[in-house]
N, C-alpha and C positions, 0 to 999 in steps of 0.2 A: 278419676279414672276414665278412662273410654265409656261406649256404654255401645254394643253394635248395636246395629236396629236390621229386624229379618221384619219386610209387608208384607205378608201370605190376603192381603185385602184378598177379594173374588174369592177365593180358595174355600174349597169343599172338605171341611172329613177325610178322611184321613187326614188331607195332605200339612197337613195349617204340624200338626206335631211331628207327625216324620222329617219333613224343613228343620225345627224347634226343635228336634233328636242328636239333629246333624250339625246344625250350628251350634248349640254346647260342648260338644262333643272339645271344639277348638280352641271350646275357650279354657282359661284359666283358674287356678282356681281363687275363687273369690270373684271372675271378675260378672261380667251382670251383660244380660244383655233385653233389648226391648224386643217384640213379639205385636202387629198389627197386624187385627184378625174381623172380617166381621163374619165368619161365621160362627152363629149363638152358639152354635154346640162345642167352639174355641174355651168358654166359661169352664165349662165342669170335666171336658177330656186335663186343660191345661192340669188344675187343679189336682184329680185325679196322677197328671205322666207326673207331679211336682213330686207323690204322696211313694211312687210307687222305683224313684230313681236316686231321691233325697235329696235333689236341688231347693231348693228355696221360692218360693214363687213369693217376692218380696211386695206383688202389686200387681190387681185387678182393678183396672179401669172402665167403663166407659163412656165413652165419646162420638153423640149422635148414632149411628148408623157402625161407628168403628168400635172394636176390644184391645186392647189397649194394656201388655202385659210385662212385666217388670221380672228376670227369672234371673236368679245368681246358680252358677255354677258352685259345686260341691265335691267334698277332696275327693 
């Protein structure tokens, strides 16, 4: 399964979450997307977005100044 990568490096709230929402709509059920962000607010934003939309936040981690998330598209 291919994972699409969405690079939101250098973008501040709300742009990363808006781009994530748009990108996930282009995925099929069960497909995954990796988002890379530098805005620390993205951590809480993606958790809230996942709960509101029903999409699964599979992984959330920090690597130096970057935050990496893997999201799976729900049905």
